[in-house]
N, C-alpha and C positions, 0 to 999 in steps of 0.2 A: 504494500500500500504506500502510495506517495505521501509526502509530508502534507501536501495540499488536501488530498483525500482524507487523511486522518484528521486534520484540523477541521475540515467541514463536518466530519462525522461527530466530532465532539462539540461543535458549535463555536469555534474560535477561528481567528484568521491565521493564515499560514505564517505571516510575519511574526505574530505573537507566539505561535508554537516554536518558531525558530529561536526566538529570544529565550524562551523557557529552556530549550535544549542547550543553548549556549550559556545557561546560568546567568542571564542578564535580567530576567524577570522571574518573579516568584508567583506561581499560579495560586489562585484562591483554592480553598478546600472544595468548592463546587467544581472547578475545572479538574482538580485531581480526582474527584469522584467520577467525573465523566470519562477521564482517561482510564481509570480503573475498570469501570463498567465496559468500556469499549474493548479493552484488552482481556476482559473476563478474568481479571486478576485482583484479588483483594487488596485494598489500599495498604494495609500493613506490609504486604509483600513488596509493593512498589517502594515503600519507605525503606525496607531492608536493602533493596538493591541500590538505593541512593546513598547508603552509608559506605564511606571509604575508610581505608586504613588511617588516613590523616585526621579523621573525625574522632578517633579513639585516643584516649590519653596514652602517651608514650609508654608508660609502665604497664599498659594492658594490651598493647598491640600484639604481643605474642599470643594472647588468648584469641583475639580476633583472627590472626593468621591461621591458628589451629582450627577454629570452628567454621570460618567462612566457607571453605570448600565443601564441607559436609552439609551445611545448611543450604548452600546454593544447589547442591545435588538433590537434596530432599525437596526443596521448592520446585525444582525442575520436574522431578518425578510426579509430584502431586498436581501441579498446575499445567503441565504441558503434555 
């Protein structure tokens, strides 16, 4: 699906979606829910995928590094 098609499907403009993807705009909860519904993926899962290693305190990054691959695999098996 193209970016334009996806933006239209969730009721926003393609330029706005592009800014969200580039982390230049923060979408509202309503837009996040539309994205979640369109992707048939629960919103907490989208939040999980938005967390990166740098979001975790340095002293706990080893835990993140250990758990992330397993959690990603589990989410993939359940939702794909």
